[in-house]
PATORLO-167491 format. One line per 4 residues: number of its first residue (from 1); their letters; for each residue x, y, z of N, C-alpha, C, CB. Coordinates in pm, 1 decimal. Each point is the difference from the previous one (the first is absolute). Glycine has a CB too. Example, Ala and Ser with C-alpha at 12.3 -4.5 7.8 and 13.67 -1.06 7.14 Angstrom:
REM PATORLO-167491
1> AS> 1319.0:-569.0:780.0:-89.0:119.0:0.0:90.0:120.0:0.0:-189.2:-117.3:124.6; 154.2:222.3:-196.6:82.0:119.0:6.0:-77.0:109.0:73.0:118.4:-62.8:-214.5
//
This chain:
REM PATORLO-167491
1> MKNK> 2341.4:-30.3:-15561.7:102.9:63.1:84.7:-29.3:37.4:138.3:71.3:75.8:-198.2; 9.7:-123.6:289.9:-33.9:45.9:133.8:67.7:134.0:25.2:-25.9:-238.1:81.9; -28.1:305.6:12.5:49.5:135.5:36.1:-21.0:36.3:150.1:-50.4:68.8:-237.7; 118.4:36.0:284.7:-14.9:48.2:135.8:-58.7:129.1:7.9:181.9:-125.6:59.6
5> LKVL> -261.4:164.0:-174.6:-53.8:131.9:2.1:-96.7:41.4:108.1:35.9:-21.5:-226.7; -129.5:-83.5:271.1:-93.9:21.7:101.0:78.1:24.0:130.7:-176.1:-142.1:-121.0; 270.8:64.0:149.6:84.7:7.7:121.3:58.9:137.4:9.8:53.9:-244.2:-11.3; 19.3:280.9:-93.5:66.4:127.3:0.1:-90.5:118.3:16.9:164.7:-103.4:-138.9
9> REER> -278.9:85.3:66.5:-103.7:118.7:6.1:-51.4:14.5:139.0:-75.4:-37.0:-237.4; 49.9:-83.6:303.9:-54.5:7.7:136.8:101.5:41.0:107.3:-159.3:-173.9:-70.1; 283.9:139.0:38.6:116.9:55.5:84.9:12.0:154.0:1.6:123.6:-210.6:-55.2; -161.2:264.4:-61.5:6.2:151.7:-16.9:-128.8:59.8:56.6:145.9:-16.7:-212.9
13> GISQ> -252.4:-69.9:236.8:-133.1:51.4:48.3:-69.7:78.1:-102.4:84.5:8.0:224.8; -87.0:-48.2:-352.3:-65.8:74.5:-106.3:-98.9:-83.9:-60.6:193.3:133.5:-42.1; -300.0:-81.2:-1.8:-112.2:-76.7:-66.3:39.8:-35.7:-147.4:-177.3:123.2:148.3; 99.4:-212.7:-197.9:10.9:-39.0:-130.6:-18.4:123.6:-94.2:-80.9:-232.4:67.3
17> EELA> -27.0:318.6:-36.0:-32.9:107.3:-78.0:111.2:101.0:2.6:-237.7:-44.5:40.6; 305.7:73.7:75.4:103.3:92.0:8.3:128.7:-43.8:-83.3:-97.1:63.3:228.5; 123.9:-195.1:-221.7:111.3:-61.0:-70.4:-22.4:9.2:-155.9:38.6:-159.1:202.2; -162.8:126.1:-235.0:-42.1:21.9:-139.5:31.3:143.2:-55.8:-181.4:-169.2:45.9
21> RKLG> 124.2:265.3:39.2:5.6:134.1:-45.4:154.1:38.5:-18.7:-229.7:57.0:122.2; 320.6:-91.4:-21.2:131.4:28.6:-12.7:76.4:-66.2:-117.0:-18.7:34.1:236.6; -34.4:-149.4:-280.1:61.3:-73.1:-109.3:-69.2:32.5:-137.1:62.2:-184.7:167.0; -161.5:257.4:-161.8:-72.3:34.8:-121.5:-77.8:-120.2:-64.1:177.0:176.8:-36.7
25> VTRQ> -230.4:-265.2:118.1:-78.2:-107.1:-45.4:-135.1:0.1:75.1:210.7:-131.0:-57.0; -293.5:37.8:21.8:-135.1:-15.0:74.3:21.2:-81.9:122.0:-134.2:12.5:-212.1; 32.3:0.0:304.6:12.1:-90.7:116.9:-27.8:-151.5:-45.7:-77.5:197.6:162.2; -6.9:-216.9:-261.2:-8.9:-136.7:-43.6:126.3:-57.8:-52.5:-226.7:46.3:-47.6
29> TIIA> 325.5:32.1:-3.2:122.8:-45.9:-47.2:85.5:-45.8:117.0:-18.1:151.7:-197.1; 9.2:-67.9:307.4:78.5:-37.9:125.7:-66.8:-136.1:58.5:60.7:263.7:58.3; -190.0:-272.4:-54.8:-66.0:-115.3:46.5:43.8:-123.9:-76.4:-189.8:142.9:67.0; 193.3:-134.1:-190.2:27.7:-114.7:-85.6:145.8:-36.1:11.5:-183.4:65.0:-158.1
33> IEKG> 276.2:34.6:166.6:135.2:-39.4:24.7:23.7:-64.8:136.2:62.2:181.4:-150.1; -124.2:-130.6:251.8:9.3:-64.0:141.1:-51.9:-134.9:2.1:-24.7:214.3:103.6; -80.3:-239.1:-183.4:-55.2:-144.6:4.5:75.7:-90.5:-102.9:-237.1:88.4:68.2; 327.6:-35.9:-138.7:80.5:-80.8:-93.2:-76.4:-22.1:-131.0:113.7:-114.8:195.2
37> KYDP> -216.1:184.9:-232.5:-77.5:-26.6:-109.5:42.5:87.1:-115.3:-182.9:-70.0:148.3; 280.8:169.5:-126.5:48.5:78.7:-99.5:136.5:28.5:12.6:-205.1:83.7:-21.3; 287.7:-101.1:-77.7:146.0:28.6:1.1:15.4:136.6:-42.3:67.2:-230.3:-47.8; -15.6:325.7:122.7:27.0:135.4:-36.1:100.8:3.7:-121.6:-44.9:73.4:245.8
41> SLRL> 38.5:28.2:-326.7:100.5:37.3:-111.1:132.8:23.9:68.0:-177.9:110.2:-153.1; 278.8:-123.0:77.2:122.9:32.7:55.1:12.9:139.6:50.0:85.2:-164.8:-143.2; -153.2:256.1:77.7:-3.3:145.5:28.4:-63.0:16.9:138.5:-19.5:64.4:-250.4; -99.0:-136.3:272.9:-69.2:9.7:125.5:91.3:-66.9:115.6:-235.3:-4.8:-128.6
45> AFKI> 289.1:-99.3:95.0:87.8:-81.4:107.1:111.5:101.0:40.1:-40.0:-250.9:-105.5; 99.4:310.1:22.1:103.6:102.6:34.0:-56.7:115.8:87.5:116.8:-56.0:-219.3; -237.1:100.7:177.4:-61.9:105.4:90.3:-21.6:-47.0:139.4:-112.3:93.3:-193.5; 62.6:-215.0:207.6:-27.7:-61.1:127.0:133.0:-17.4:76.4:-206.3:-118.7:-95.7
49> SKFF> 303.5:75.7:25.7:140.9:-3.7:67.0:53.0:105.5:48.3:40.7:-145.6:-124.2; -59.4:256.7:46.6:56.2:134.8:34.3:-92.8:55.1:129.6:84.1:52.8:-271.1; -205.6:-69.6:261.3:-83.5:49.8:111.3:32.3:-56.6:128.8:-171.4:31.9:-153.4; 192.6:-173.6:155.4:33.4:-62.6:129.3:148.8:-4.1:26.3:-203.8:-136.4:-20.7
53> GKPI> 287.2:183.9:-70.8:146.0:-0.9:24.6:56.7:-133.4:13.0:-23.4:207.9:107.1; -26.4:-298.4:-188.0:53.2:-151.3:5.7:25.7:-44.7:-141.4:-135.7:-61.9:212.3; 225.1:-33.5:-229.4:19.7:-53.9:-138.5:-117.5:-82.1:-31.1:248.7:-2.5:15.5; -271.6:6.9:-157.0:-117.1:-68.5:-51.4:4.8:-138.4:49.4:-12.7:142.0:-201.8
57> EEIF> 125.2:-213.9:189.8:15.7:-145.7:43.0:-52.5:-22.7:141.7:204.3:-21.8:-147.3; -198.5:120.7:229.8:-52.8:-21.7:139.3:-148.7:23.0:16.0:219.8:68.0:80.4; -273.4:-8.4:-176.7:-155.6:17.0:3.1:-72.4:-106.0:-74.0:28.6:241.4:12.5; 38.7:-273.4:-130.7:-74.2:-100.2:-92.2:90.8:-119.1:-18.6:-129.0:183.4:-128.3
61> KW> 51.2:-306.6:136.9:81.0:-121.3:-7.3:-59.6:-71.3:-118.3:57.3:-17.4:253.9; 20.9:-16.9:-352.4:-47.4:-71.9:-120.6:7.1:-148.5:23.2:76.2:186.6:-148.1
//
């Protein structure tokens, strides 16, 4: 799955560590999602969507 997580995170000027802390996951999880090596759970995808104020479909492309 492709995603815009890295772009959105960089636009906000926050580190992977900071985003991970705010979402309640590890930095390794954020790295894996950004590289497309890990698909987040639906619950985590909703947390990411809420954090960035964007629809899930705009962040993740199946």
